[in-house]
TIGUPA-343535 format. One record per residue (C-alpha): y, x, z; residue number from 1. Coordinates in pm, 1 decimal. Each point is the difference from the previous one (the first is absolute). Example, Ala and Ser with C-alpha at 12.3 -4.5 7.8 and 13.67 -1.06 7.14 Angstrom:
<selo py="-450.0" px="1230.0" pz="780.0" resi="1"/>
<selo py="344.0" px="137.0" pz="-66.0" resi="2"/>
This chain:
<selo py="-8015.2" px="1542.7" pz="707.5" resi="1"/>
<selo py="369.4" px="-27.6" pz="-85.2" resi="2"/>
<selo py="253.2" px="118.1" pz="256.8" resi="3"/>
<selo py="213.8" px="-291.1" pz="116.2" resi="4"/>
<selo py="377.6" px="-0.9" pz="35.2" resi="5"/>
<selo py="169.3" px="-303.1" pz="156.8" resi="6"/>
<selo py="357.2" px="-50.3" pz="-122.9" resi="7"/>
<selo py="26.5" px="-360.6" pz="116.9" resi="8"/>
<selo py="323.8" px="-55.4" pz="183.0" resi="9"/>
<selo py="154.2" px="313.4" pz="-152.1" resi="10"/>
<selo py="335.2" px="-53.7" pz="-167.7" resi="11"/>
<selo py="16.6" px="328.4" pz="-190.7" resi="12"/>
<selo py="-277.9" px="176.8" pz="-188.6" resi="13"/>
<selo py="-29.4" px="356.3" pz="136.0" resi="14"/>
<selo py="-117.3" px="228.7" pz="-283.0" resi="15"/>
<selo py="-176.7" px="218.0" pz="254.0" resi="16"/>
<selo py="-237.3" px="-283.8" pz="91.0" resi="17"/>
<selo py="-115.6" px="-68.2" pz="-355.5" resi="18"/>
<selo py="-328.5" px="160.8" pz="-107.3" resi="19"/>
<selo py="70.6" px="298.4" pz="-221.7" resi="20"/>
<selo py="-203.2" px="300.9" pz="-106.3" resi="21"/>
<selo py="129.7" px="348.0" pz="73.2" resi="22"/>
<selo py="99.2" px="139.9" pz="-338.3" resi="23"/>
<selo py="152.4" px="347.2" pz="32.0" resi="24"/>
<selo py="92.8" px="91.7" pz="-355.7" resi="25"/>
<selo py="208.8" px="298.0" pz="115.2" resi="26"/>
<selo py="-301.3" px="162.3" pz="168.4" resi="27"/>
<selo py="-212.9" px="-59.4" pz="-309.3" resi="28"/>
<selo py="272.5" px="152.8" pz="-214.9" resi="29"/>
<selo py="-11.6" px="320.1" pz="205.6" resi="30"/>
<selo py="-371.2" px="22.6" pz="-80.8" resi="31"/>
<selo py="24.6" px="-50.5" pz="-373.5" resi="32"/>
<selo py="331.8" px="172.8" pz="-82.3" resi="33"/>
<selo py="-169.0" px="339.5" pz="-60.7" resi="34"/>
<selo py="-225.8" px="-164.3" pz="-260.2" resi="35"/>
<selo py="296.3" px="-160.0" pz="-176.3" resi="36"/>
<selo py="187.1" px="330.9" pz="-1.0" resi="37"/>
<selo py="-304.3" px="175.3" pz="-146.5" resi="38"/>
<selo py="-30.0" px="-259.9" pz="-277.8" resi="39"/>
<selo py="369.5" px="32.0" pz="-78.3" resi="40"/>
<selo py="-30.8" px="378.2" pz="-41.2" resi="41"/>
<selo py="-354.4" px="41.7" pz="-131.8" resi="42"/>
<selo py="-94.4" px="-324.0" pz="-174.0" resi="43"/>
<selo py="-366.2" px="-94.7" pz="-30.3" resi="44"/>
<selo py="-164.4" px="282.0" pz="195.3" resi="45"/>
<selo py="86.9" px="-134.8" pz="349.8" resi="46"/>
<selo py="-118.8" px="-342.7" pz="-117.0" resi="47"/>
<selo py="-337.8" px="141.7" pz="-100.7" resi="48"/>
<selo py="-25.9" px="183.0" pz="330.8" resi="49"/>
<selo py="78.3" px="-300.2" pz="221.5" resi="50"/>
<selo py="-228.2" px="-224.4" pz="-209.8" resi="51"/>
<selo py="-289.2" px="239.4" pz="54.4" resi="52"/>
<selo py="70.5" px="15.9" pz="374.5" resi="53"/>
<selo py="65.3" px="-369.3" pz="67.0" resi="54"/>
<selo py="-201.2" px="-181.7" pz="-267.7" resi="55"/>
<selo py="-277.2" px="251.9" pz="-60.7" resi="56"/>
<selo py="78.3" px="-0.3" pz="-373.3" resi="57"/>
<selo py="62.2" px="305.3" pz="-217.7" resi="58"/>
<selo py="248.3" px="-111.9" pz="-263.9" resi="59"/>
<selo py="36.8" px="165.9" pz="-336.0" resi="60"/>
<selo py="243.6" px="-225.0" pz="-178.5" resi="61"/>
<selo py="193.9" px="-236.3" pz="228.5" resi="62"/>
<selo py="11.0" px="-259.0" pz="-275.8" resi="63"/>
<selo py="-289.8" px="-237.6" pz="-50.7" resi="64"/>
<selo py="-156.1" px="35.6" pz="-347.1" resi="65"/>
<selo py="57.9" px="-292.4" pz="-235.1" resi="66"/>
<selo py="-375.4" px="-45.2" pz="-41.9" resi="67"/>
<selo py="-41.5" px="-57.0" pz="373.9" resi="68"/>
<selo py="242.1" px="-292.8" pz="-20.2" resi="69"/>
<selo py="-184.8" px="-150.7" pz="-294.9" resi="70"/>
<selo py="-337.0" px="47.9" pz="168.0" resi="71"/>
<selo py="121.9" px="-163.5" pz="321.9" resi="72"/>
<selo py="121.8" px="-306.6" pz="-186.6" resi="73"/>
<selo py="-321.5" px="-26.7" pz="-199.9" resi="74"/>
<selo py="-204.3" px="14.1" pz="321.8" resi="75"/>
<selo py="212.8" px="-250.7" pz="190.3" resi="76"/>
<selo py="-197.4" px="-295.1" pz="135.4" resi="77"/>
<selo py="83.2" px="-306.2" pz="-217.0" resi="78"/>
<selo py="65.6" px="-224.4" pz="300.2" resi="79"/>
<selo py="235.7" px="258.1" pz="151.6" resi="80"/>
<selo py="172.0" px="44.0" pz="-336.0" resi="81"/>
<selo py="54.0" px="-374.7" pz="-23.7" resi="82"/>
<selo py="151.2" px="-7.5" pz="350.0" resi="83"/>
<selo py="230.1" px="294.2" pz="-76.6" resi="84"/>
<selo py="103.3" px="-159.9" pz="-329.0" resi="85"/>
<selo py="89.2" px="-325.9" pz="175.8" resi="86"/>
<selo py="192.6" px="187.3" pz="269.2" resi="87"/>
<selo py="190.4" px="195.3" pz="-265.6" resi="88"/>
<selo py="92.0" px="-311.1" pz="-196.6" resi="89"/>
<selo py="135.7" px="-170.4" pz="311.0" resi="90"/>
<selo py="198.7" px="305.2" pz="107.0" resi="91"/>
<selo py="142.8" px="34.3" pz="-351.0" resi="92"/>
<selo py="103.8" px="-366.9" pz="1.6" resi="93"/>
<selo py="190.0" px="28.6" pz="327.7" resi="94"/>
<selo py="158.1" px="333.5" pz="-83.4" resi="95"/>
<selo py="107.1" px="-105.7" pz="-350.9" resi="96"/>
<selo py="239.8" px="-245.8" pz="163.4" resi="97"/>
<selo py="158.9" px="283.7" pz="199.2" resi="98"/>
<selo py="130.9" px="186.6" pz="-305.6" resi="99"/>
<selo py="378.1" px="-31.3" pz="4.2" resi="100"/>
<selo py="213.8" px="-47.7" pz="-308.9" resi="101"/>
<selo py="314.2" px="202.4" pz="-58.4" resi="102"/>
<selo py="314.6" px="-164.5" pz="137.5" resi="103"/>
<selo py="329.3" px="9.3" pz="-191.1" resi="104"/>
<selo py="318.7" px="-90.8" pz="191.0" resi="105"/>
<selo py="337.2" px="-34.6" pz="-170.7" resi="106"/>
<selo py="228.9" px="93.4" pz="288.5" resi="107"/>
<selo py="313.6" px="-56.6" pz="-211.5" resi="108"/>
<selo py="51.1" px="-33.4" pz="-376.2" resi="109"/>
<selo py="-88.5" px="342.1" pz="-136.9" resi="110"/>
<selo py="-154.1" px="117.2" pz="326.4" resi="111"/>
<selo py="-377.1" px="-28.7" pz="17.1" resi="112"/>
<selo py="-256.1" px="127.7" pz="251.8" resi="113"/>
<selo py="-363.7" px="-12.9" pz="-105.2" resi="114"/>
<selo py="-280.5" px="59.8" pz="247.5" resi="115"/>
<selo py="-308.5" px="136.0" pz="-174.1" resi="116"/>
<selo py="-333.9" px="22.8" pz="176.7" resi="117"/>
<selo py="-161.7" px="321.7" pz="-115.1" resi="118"/>
<selo py="-351.8" px="103.9" pz="102.8" resi="119"/>
<selo py="-61.7" px="341.2" pz="151.9" resi="120"/>
<selo py="-141.9" px="244.3" pz="-252.4" resi="121"/>
<selo py="-313.6" px="121.5" pz="175.0" resi="122"/>
<selo py="-183.6" px="-117.2" pz="310.5" resi="123"/>
<selo py="-285.6" px="136.9" pz="206.8" resi="124"/>
<selo py="-213.7" px="-272.7" pz="155.1" resi="125"/>
<selo py="-215.6" px="90.8" pz="297.8" resi="126"/>
<selo py="-323.9" px="-189.0" pz="70.5" resi="127"/>
<selo py="-179.8" px="66.0" pz="332.9" resi="128"/>
<selo py="-367.3" px="85.6" pz="4.7" resi="129"/>
<selo py="-81.1" px="67.9" pz="364.6" resi="130"/>
<selo py="-175.0" px="-259.7" pz="217.5" resi="131"/>
<selo py="23.6" px="-237.8" pz="-295.1" resi="132"/>
<selo py="68.6" px="80.1" pz="-365.0" resi="133"/>
<selo py="257.4" px="-264.2" pz="-86.8" resi="134"/>
<selo py="-47.8" px="-71.9" pz="-368.9" resi="135"/>
<selo py="219.4" px="-308.2" pz="41.0" resi="136"/>
<selo py="289.9" px="232.6" pz="84.4" resi="137"/>
<selo py="-17.1" px="133.9" pz="-355.8" resi="138"/>
<selo py="83.1" px="-349.4" pz="-121.6" resi="139"/>
<selo py="277.0" px="-43.3" pz="257.7" resi="140"/>
<selo py="162.2" px="332.4" pz="-95.5" resi="141"/>
<selo py="-48.7" px="4.2" pz="-374.3" resi="142"/>
<selo py="79.2" px="-359.9" pz="-98.2" resi="143"/>
<selo py="357.9" px="-10.8" pz="138.0" resi="144"/>
<selo py="71.0" px="345.6" pz="-146.6" resi="145"/>
<selo py="-125.8" px="-111.6" pz="-341.4" resi="146"/>
<selo py="189.8" px="-328.8" pz="25.6" resi="147"/>
<selo py="319.0" px="189.8" pz="80.6" resi="148"/>
<selo py="-52.2" px="204.6" pz="-315.7" resi="149"/>
<selo py="-71.5" px="339.2" pz="158.0" resi="150"/>
<selo py="-105.7" px="214.2" pz="-298.3" resi="151"/>
<selo py="-194.4" px="270.5" pz="185.6" resi="152"/>
<selo py="-248.6" px="-89.3" pz="275.7" resi="153"/>
<selo py="-234.0" px="234.5" pz="186.8" resi="154"/>
<selo py="-252.0" px="-90.9" pz="271.3" resi="155"/>
<selo py="-156.3" px="223.0" pz="264.0" resi="156"/>
<selo py="-284.9" px="-73.5" pz="240.6" resi="157"/>
<selo py="-224.2" px="221.1" pz="214.5" resi="158"/>
<selo py="-317.5" px="144.3" pz="-153.7" resi="159"/>
<selo py="-332.5" px="-114.5" pz="138.3" resi="160"/>
<selo py="-223.2" px="275.7" pz="134.6" resi="161"/>
<selo py="-301.6" px="-101.4" pz="-211.1" resi="162"/>
<selo py="177.3" px="-20.3" pz="-338.7" resi="163"/>
<selo py="314.4" px="209.5" pz="31.0" resi="164"/>
<selo py="186.8" px="-296.2" pz="-147.8" resi="165"/>
<selo py="190.0" px="-294.1" pz="149.4" resi="166"/>
<selo py="-196.9" px="-312.9" pz="83.5" resi="167"/>
<selo py="-162.6" px="-137.8" pz="-315.4" resi="168"/>
<selo py="153.2" px="-346.0" pz="38.6" resi="169"/>
<selo py="346.8" px="151.9" pz="31.0" resi="170"/>
<selo py="-61.5" px="189.6" pz="-322.8" resi="171"/>
<selo py="-126.7" px="-315.4" pz="-168.3" resi="172"/>
<selo py="310.3" px="-197.4" pz="94.9" resi="173"/>
<selo py="223.5" px="279.0" pz="-131.0" resi="174"/>
<selo py="-185.7" px="-23.7" pz="-329.9" resi="175"/>
<selo py="27.3" px="-381.4" pz="0.7" resi="176"/>
<selo py="375.6" px="26.3" pz="42.2" resi="177"/>
<selo py="44.5" px="269.9" pz="-263.3" resi="178"/>
<selo py="89.9" px="280.9" pz="240.4" resi="179"/>
<selo py="-155.1" px="321.7" pz="-129.3" resi="180"/>
<selo py="182.4" px="255.5" pz="217.8" resi="181"/>
<selo py="-202.0" px="8.2" pz="320.2" resi="182"/>
<selo py="-37.4" px="281.7" pz="253.2" resi="183"/>
<selo py="-276.3" px="74.6" pz="251.3" resi="184"/>
<selo py="240.7" px="95.0" pz="276.8" resi="185"/>
<selo py="38.3" px="-174.6" pz="334.5" resi="186"/>
<selo py="226.2" px="-17.2" pz="302.3" resi="187"/>
<selo py="323.0" px="199.2" pz="31.2" resi="188"/>
<selo py="-119.0" px="239.8" pz="-272.0" resi="189"/>
<selo py="32.1" px="-285.5" pz="-252.4" resi="190"/>
<selo py="354.5" px="-70.7" pz="114.4" resi="191"/>
<selo py="89.8" px="368.7" pz="-32.1" resi="192"/>
<selo py="-157.7" px="13.6" pz="-346.8" resi="193"/>
<selo py="202.8" px="-298.8" pz="-117.0" resi="194"/>
<selo py="324.5" px="124.8" pz="150.7" resi="195"/>
<selo py="-12.7" px="367.6" pz="-99.0" resi="196"/>
<selo py="-235.9" px="-3.5" pz="-296.2" resi="197"/>
<selo py="-275.2" px="239.3" pz="-104.7" resi="198"/>
<selo py="-109.6" px="152.0" pz="-329.9" resi="199"/>
<selo py="-182.1" px="-329.3" pz="-69.1" resi="200"/>
<selo py="226.5" px="-258.9" pz="164.7" resi="201"/>
<selo py="363.4" px="-43.2" pz="-99.9" resi="202"/>
<selo py="218.7" px="-87.6" pz="303.0" resi="203"/>
<selo py="73.5" px="-370.3" pz="38.9" resi="204"/>
<selo py="319.2" px="-191.1" pz="73.9" resi="205"/>
<selo py="-156.9" px="-235.1" pz="254.2" resi="206"/>
<selo py="-311.6" px="-21.3" pz="219.7" resi="207"/>
<selo py="-151.6" px="-325.1" pz="123.4" resi="208"/>
<selo py="-314.5" px="-114.0" pz="175.4" resi="209"/>
<selo py="-142.1" px="-27.6" pz="352.7" resi="210"/>
<selo py="-180.0" px="270.6" pz="196.4" resi="211"/>
<selo py="-62.3" px="143.6" pz="344.2" resi="212"/>
<selo py="260.0" px="157.1" pz="226.7" resi="213"/>
<selo py="-20.7" px="333.3" pz="-184.9" resi="214"/>
<selo py="70.9" px="-168.0" pz="-333.9" resi="215"/>
<selo py="293.0" px="-177.6" pz="164.4" resi="216"/>
<selo py="129.3" px="328.8" pz="142.7" resi="217"/>
<selo py="-24.8" px="166.3" pz="-340.5" resi="218"/>
<selo py="194.1" px="-284.8" pz="-160.5" resi="219"/>
<selo py="270.0" px="42.9" pz="262.8" resi="220"/>
<selo py="13.7" px="373.4" pz="-73.5" resi="221"/>
<selo py="56.3" px="-40.4" pz="-374.8" resi="222"/>
<selo py="226.7" px="-303.6" pz="18.2" resi="223"/>
<selo py="325.2" px="88.8" pz="-170.5" resi="224"/>
<selo py="-166.9" px="234.0" pz="-246.2" resi="225"/>
<selo py="-188.9" px="-309.6" pz="-115.5" resi="226"/>
<selo py="26.9" px="-366.9" pz="83.8" resi="227"/>
<selo py="-264.0" px="-165.8" pz="217.0" resi="228"/>
<selo py="-89.7" px="-362.1" pz="59.6" resi="229"/>
<selo py="-22.9" px="10.1" pz="380.9" resi="230"/>
<selo py="-151.0" px="184.8" pz="295.7" resi="231"/>
<selo py="-303.5" px="-225.1" pz="28.0" resi="232"/>
<selo py="-217.9" px="31.4" pz="308.3" resi="233"/>
<selo py="-329.2" px="-151.5" pz="108.1" resi="234"/>
<selo py="-51.8" px="-364.4" pz="-90.9" resi="235"/>
<selo py="100.5" px="-283.9" pz="232.1" resi="236"/>
<selo py="-30.8" px="-377.2" pz="25.3" resi="237"/>
<selo py="176.6" px="-249.4" pz="223.1" resi="238"/>
<selo py="-111.8" px="-361.6" pz="24.5" resi="239"/>
<selo py="238.4" px="-266.3" pz="133.5" resi="240"/>
<selo py="-220.0" px="-288.2" pz="110.4" resi="241"/>
<selo py="12.9" px="-318.8" pz="205.0" resi="242"/>
<selo py="-275.8" px="-224.3" pz="132.3" resi="243"/>
<selo py="-77.7" px="-132.0" pz="-350.7" resi="244"/>
<selo py="-128.3" px="338.6" pz="-119.2" resi="245"/>
<selo py="-372.6" px="59.1" pz="-39.9" resi="246"/>
<selo py="-93.1" px="288.7" pz="233.2" resi="247"/>
<selo py="-284.3" px="106.0" pz="-229.9" resi="248"/>
<selo py="245.1" px="37.8" pz="-288.3" resi="249"/>
<selo py="250.3" px="189.1" pz="213.6" resi="250"/>
<selo py="-265.8" px="237.3" pz="132.5" resi="251"/>
<selo py="-130.2" px="67.3" pz="-350.8" resi="252"/>
<selo py="348.9" px="82.0" pz="-123.6" resi="253"/>
<selo py="73.3" px="234.9" pz="289.4" resi="254"/>
<selo py="-329.2" px="177.2" pz="-69.6" resi="255"/>
<selo py="70.2" px="24.7" pz="-373.1" resi="256"/>
<selo py="288.9" px="238.0" pz="60.3" resi="257"/>
<selo py="-158.6" px="179.9" pz="296.4" resi="258"/>
<selo py="-277.8" px="90.5" pz="-243.9" resi="259"/>
<selo py="233.7" px="240.1" pz="-180.1" resi="260"/>
<selo py="49.5" px="257.0" pz="272.6" resi="261"/>
<selo py="-50.0" px="57.7" pz="374.7" resi="262"/>
<selo py="381.2" px="10.6" pz="26.2" resi="263"/>
<selo py="56.2" px="-326.4" pz="-187.5" resi="264"/>
<selo py="200.5" px="-262.3" pz="190.1" resi="265"/>
<selo py="-108.7" px="-361.0" pz="50.8" resi="266"/>
<selo py="240.7" px="-222.7" pz="194.3" resi="267"/>
<selo py="-28.7" px="-368.1" pz="90.1" resi="268"/>
<selo py="316.1" px="-185.5" pz="104.8" resi="269"/>
<selo py="-82.1" px="-343.3" pz="137.4" resi="270"/>
<selo py="128.4" px="-290.2" pz="202.0" resi="271"/>
<selo py="-353.7" px="-88.6" pz="110.8" resi="272"/>
<selo py="-196.5" px="175.1" pz="274.3" resi="273"/>
<selo py="-304.4" px="-202.3" pz="-103.2" resi="274"/>
<selo py="26.5" px="137.6" pz="-353.7" resi="275"/>
<selo py="39.9" px="355.5" pz="131.1" resi="276"/>
<selo py="-318.0" px="-39.7" pz="207.6" resi="277"/>
<selo py="-188.0" px="-149.5" pz="-294.6" resi="278"/>
<selo py="111.3" px="282.9" pz="-228.8" resi="279"/>
<selo py="-125.0" px="257.9" pz="251.2" resi="280"/>
<selo py="-337.0" px="-174.4" pz="7.2" resi="281"/>
<selo py="-14.8" px="-16.5" pz="-379.8" resi="282"/>
<selo py="90.9" px="368.7" pz="-23.3" resi="283"/>
<selo py="-293.0" px="92.9" pz="221.4" resi="284"/>
<selo py="-243.6" px="-177.2" pz="-229.2" resi="285"/>
<selo py="154.0" px="113.4" pz="-328.5" resi="286"/>
<selo py="58.6" px="364.0" pz="91.3" resi="287"/>
<selo py="-360.0" px="37.7" pz="112.8" resi="288"/>
<selo py="-115.1" px="-117.3" pz="-341.4" resi="289"/>
<selo py="248.1" px="205.9" pz="-203.2" resi="290"/>
<selo py="-105.8" px="297.3" pz="-211.5" resi="291"/>
<selo py="281.4" px="218.0" pz="136.3" resi="292"/>
<selo py="-24.4" px="-121.8" pz="359.3" resi="293"/>
<selo py="88.7" px="340.1" pz="146.0" resi="294"/>
<selo py="336.1" px="46.3" pz="-167.4" resi="295"/>
<selo py="80.6" px="-372.1" pz="31.3" resi="296"/>
<selo py="-64.5" px="1.9" pz="374.8" resi="297"/>
<selo py="212.1" px="312.1" pz="43.3" resi="298"/>
<selo py="287.4" px="-157.1" pz="-192.9" resi="299"/>
<selo py="-11.7" px="-333.2" pz="182.6" resi="300"/>
<selo py="-11.1" px="158.0" pz="344.9" resi="301"/>
<selo py="271.0" px="257.4" pz="-72.9" resi="302"/>
<selo py="360.9" px="-5.6" pz="115.6" resi="303"/>
<selo py="108.6" px="-109.5" pz="-346.2" resi="304"/>
<selo py="-185.7" px="-333.2" pz="23.0" resi="305"/>
<selo py="24.2" px="-295.5" pz="235.0" resi="306"/>
<selo py="69.3" px="-365.8" pz="67.2" resi="307"/>
<selo py="355.3" px="-105.8" pz="82.2" resi="308"/>
<selo py="45.5" px="-331.7" pz="181.6" resi="309"/>
<selo py="325.4" px="-185.3" pz="-70.1" resi="310"/>
<selo py="158.0" px="-321.2" pz="129.0" resi="311"/>
<selo py="39.2" px="-166.9" pz="-339.0" resi="312"/>
<selo py="19.5" px="70.8" pz="-371.6" resi="313"/>
<selo py="372.1" px="75.6" pz="21.1" resi="314"/>
<selo py="-76.3" px="288.2" pz="233.0" resi="315"/>
<selo py="-294.9" px="86.8" pz="-222.3" resi="316"/>
<selo py="234.9" px="36.8" pz="-296.4" resi="317"/>
<selo py="222.5" px="233.5" pz="200.8" resi="318"/>
<selo py="-303.3" px="209.0" pz="92.5" resi="319"/>
<selo py="-132.3" px="33.5" pz="-356.3" resi="320"/>
<selo py="348.7" px="83.4" pz="-128.3" resi="321"/>
<selo py="28.0" px="271.4" pz="265.3" resi="322"/>
<selo py="-345.6" px="130.8" pz="-88.0" resi="323"/>
<selo py="65.0" px="-7.7" pz="-378.7" resi="324"/>
<selo py="-365.3" px="9.0" pz="-104.0" resi="325"/>
<selo py="-131.7" px="136.3" pz="-324.5" resi="326"/>
<selo py="-206.5" px="-319.4" pz="-35.6" resi="327"/>
<selo py="100.4" px="-319.1" pz="183.1" resi="328"/>
<selo py="-222.3" px="-307.0" pz="1.0" resi="329"/>
<selo py="134.8" px="-334.2" pz="121.3" resi="330"/>
<selo py="-268.9" px="-242.7" pz="111.9" resi="331"/>
<selo py="196.9" px="-279.1" pz="166.8" resi="332"/>
<selo py="126.7" px="-349.2" pz="-54.7" resi="333"/>
<selo py="268.0" px="9.4" pz="-270.2" resi="334"/>
<selo py="-101.4" px="352.7" pz="-97.3" resi="335"/>
<selo py="199.0" px="17.9" pz="-323.2" resi="336"/>
<selo py="321.9" px="-107.5" pz="171.0" resi="337"/>
<selo py="-45.9" px="272.1" pz="260.6" resi="338"/>
<selo py="-81.1" px="254.0" pz="-272.6" resi="339"/>
<selo py="331.6" px="-70.2" pz="-168.5" resi="340"/>
<selo py="179.3" px="86.0" pz="324.2" resi="341"/>
<selo py="-164.6" px="340.4" pz="49.8" resi="342"/>
<selo py="238.8" px="288.0" pz="-62.6" resi="343"/>
<selo py="-218.4" px="305.7" pz="52.8" resi="344"/>
<selo py="-344.2" px="39.0" pz="-157.5" resi="345"/>
<selo py="-150.8" px="192.3" pz="-288.4" resi="346"/>
<selo py="-182.6" px="-309.0" pz="-127.8" resi="347"/>
<selo py="-48.8" px="-345.6" pz="152.0" resi="348"/>
<selo py="-322.4" px="-199.6" pz="-31.4" resi="349"/>
<selo py="32.9" px="-374.3" pz="54.2" resi="350"/>
<selo py="-262.7" px="-227.8" pz="149.0" resi="351"/>
<selo py="-377.9" px="18.3" pz="42.5" resi="352"/>
<selo py="-80.0" px="73.6" pz="-365.1" resi="353"/>
<selo py="227.7" px="299.9" pz="-59.6" resi="354"/>
<selo py="-169.3" px="286.8" pz="184.8" resi="355"/>
<selo py="128.4" px="355.9" pz="-26.8" resi="356"/>
<selo py="-312.6" px="104.4" pz="-188.1" resi="357"/>
<selo py="107.2" px="-235.7" pz="-281.6" resi="358"/>
<selo py="323.5" px="198.9" pz="-25.9" resi="359"/>
<selo py="-192.6" px="325.8" pz="13.7" resi="360"/>
<selo py="-173.3" px="-91.5" pz="-324.5" resi="361"/>
<selo py="64.5" px="-317.5" pz="-195.2" resi="362"/>
<selo py="309.5" px="-192.4" pz="112.4" resi="363"/>
<selo py="215.4" px="171.5" pz="-263.8" resi="364"/>
<selo py="225.0" px="148.2" pz="268.1" resi="365"/>
<selo py="17.2" px="374.5" pz="67.1" resi="366"/>
<selo py="-192.2" px="146.3" pz="293.2" resi="367"/>
<selo py="202.8" px="321.6" pz="30.5" resi="368"/>
<selo py="229.6" px="-110.2" pz="282.2" resi="369"/>
<selo py="224.4" px="143.3" pz="273.9" resi="370"/>
<selo py="-162.8" px="75.7" pz="335.8" resi="371"/>
<selo py="107.4" px="111.9" pz="347.1" resi="372"/>
<selo py="293.4" px="-241.7" pz="17.7" resi="373"/>
<selo py="146.7" px="121.9" pz="-331.7" resi="374"/>
<selo py="-11.3" px="-357.8" pz="-132.9" resi="375"/>
<selo py="330.4" px="-42.7" pz="185.8" resi="376"/>
<selo py="169.5" px="201.8" pz="-274.7" resi="377"/>
<selo py="-246.1" px="77.8" pz="-280.9" resi="378"/>
<selo py="-190.1" px="-212.0" pz="-254.0" resi="379"/>
<selo py="-349.1" px="38.9" pz="-136.2" resi="380"/>
<selo py="-73.9" px="163.4" pz="-332.5" resi="381"/>
<selo py="121.7" px="-198.9" pz="-299.3" resi="382"/>
<selo py="134.1" px="40.5" pz="-351.2" resi="383"/>
<selo py="341.0" px="63.0" pz="158.2" resi="384"/>
<selo py="-141.1" px="309.8" pz="172.0" resi="385"/>
<selo py="-19.9" px="169.1" pz="-340.4" resi="386"/>
<selo py="336.4" px="-114.7" pz="-138.1" resi="387"/>
<selo py="347.1" px="145.3" pz="47.2" resi="388"/>
<selo py="306.3" px="-215.4" pz="-44.6" resi="389"/>
<selo py="253.4" px="201.3" pz="-203.4" resi="390"/>
<selo py="355.3" px="-124.2" pz="-56.9" resi="391"/>
<selo py="155.2" px="51.3" pz="-342.7" resi="392"/>
<selo py="380.4" px="-29.0" pz="15.0" resi="393"/>
<selo py="179.5" px="-82.0" pz="-324.8" resi="394"/>
<selo py="379.1" px="-61.9" pz="23.0" resi="395"/>
<selo py="250.6" px="-22.3" pz="-284.6" resi="396"/>
<selo py="339.0" px="169.6" pz="15.6" resi="397"/>
<selo py="173.5" px="-326.5" pz="85.7" resi="398"/>
<selo py="-251.9" px="-89.0" pz="272.7" resi="399"/>
<selo py="48.8" px="342.7" pz="161.3" resi="400"/>
<selo py="378.1" px="-27.5" pz="-30.9" resi="401"/>
<selo py="-2.9" px="-328.3" pz="190.6" resi="402"/>
<selo py="-170.2" px="153.1" pz="304.4" resi="403"/>
<selo py="146.1" px="350.9" pz="-18.6" resi="404"/>
<selo py="257.1" px="-67.9" pz="271.4" resi="405"/>
<selo py="-264.7" px="-107.8" pz="246.3" resi="406"/>
<selo py="-211.7" px="306.3" pz="-76.4" resi="407"/>
<selo py="290.2" px="239.7" pz="61.8" resi="408"/>
<selo py="99.4" px="-184.6" pz="318.8" resi="409"/>
<selo py="-351.5" px="31.3" pz="139.4" resi="410"/>
<selo py="-21.0" px="364.8" pz="-108.6" resi="411"/>
<selo py="326.0" px="81.7" pz="180.8" resi="412"/>
<selo py="-115.9" px="-185.5" pz="312.1" resi="413"/>
<selo py="-311.2" px="218.2" pz="11.4" resi="414"/>
<selo py="197.8" px="317.7" pz="-77.3" resi="415"/>
<selo py="-184.0" px="48.6" pz="-327.2" resi="416"/>
<selo py="294.5" px="2.7" pz="-244.1" resi="417"/>
<selo py="-202.4" px="157.5" pz="-281.9" resi="418"/>
<selo py="-202.5" px="-321.4" pz="-12.1" resi="419"/>
<selo py="319.2" px="-186.7" pz="-87.6" resi="420"/>
<selo py="109.2" px="263.7" pz="-248.1" resi="421"/>
<selo py="-331.0" px="-33.6" pz="-184.0" resi="422"/>
<selo py="111.7" px="-357.7" pz="-76.3" resi="423"/>
<selo py="373.1" px="45.8" pz="-66.4" resi="424"/>
<selo py="-48.9" px="303.7" pz="-225.4" resi="425"/>
<selo py="-172.8" px="-224.2" pz="-250.6" resi="426"/>
<selo py="311.5" px="-210.7" pz="-46.7" resi="427"/>
<selo py="222.1" px="305.4" pz="-21.7" resi="428"/>
<selo py="-226.8" px="136.4" pz="-274.1" resi="429"/>
<selo py="6.3" px="-338.5" pz="-169.4" resi="430"/>
<selo py="384.2" px="4.8" pz="-9.3" resi="431"/>
<selo py="-0.2" px="353.7" pz="-135.4" resi="432"/>
<selo py="-230.1" px="-98.9" pz="-284.8" resi="433"/>
<selo py="212.4" px="-310.0" pz="-73.4" resi="434"/>
<selo py="326.4" px="196.5" pz="-4.1" resi="435"/>
<selo py="-151.2" px="268.3" pz="-220.7" resi="436"/>
């Protein structure tokens, strides 16, 4: 089922040979820019119009009534509530350790630089509700924002055709977490609402959360006006495996991410042809029995998925670093040692008992991660995503006097003499006051 790419005997890792989905954000942006422009100029009315056309829902208020949140939490299945509570506690525990303390550096006596970590003031968190309504993404968005100390949090998720409201479990989790500002708006319209504001929604400072290519395009369009976490695309998994891996486990993990979307990417990198063959056989059996067999089969047979054969684990490491997967599993001998050598991955799952689905829900890690090779330069969502490091510079007169010559020298070298004057004038004024 998986396409096979043989890189054995290849010294370099050609990017063009690695499986990768076509992800044309620029083309998507052309499609949704008129909607964003309309929201910027006219507020809620274009949002109501597109929601009626795309979702089949006639919205009055964009904001979900408080009673709907309470009702959703009251109706939440107790077993599901227990699972969500456990997931939340674990995510809080991991993210609490990410909160950075202010750093005070005495550069010289009388010259102090303090770095304060200040949370953004208001964030808009987007939660998808298309092929799957991802209630767990509420936890992954909200908990790090709350841990960072963000004072004003809003959530938006698409309305369901039968209720006119976001998925009931998403509403319940918002209520569990104490988020009472929730909007029934999906896709790029939600991003436009957060960025430009409406009569009901105050514009935000930052937008986070995964979504489809149109959500990604909208985030690109408003970046700069607001901050964003990343341009996240369709989910992807890579598994680095040797002949010790269980092919049934590997197949199940590849399927778990293919289940998300027909464009999801599932990639096996292995030193073992026998394992690759066994995984293909296991995929046949497991896909046939899967609830979402259609979309899984499309994803696994697409250009974005495949098996890559490598000479050894050293070459395998080079391949997974070049691929820079959103999720990377390592199922090999000495898996943890190899994991510590990986440079490029959104999150790394070590050994046979750390599947990606654990990270999706209950590992304590965050599942909002960079895709499409962006793990080469961007991290996943964390407490740090919502914090800004701000330097506070506090120098005494004597500390400034000691470095004044260097400042004026550098200012002259850059032909910015007024920079130097802004320092020296202080000492001239000081002499004047002393002489007076």
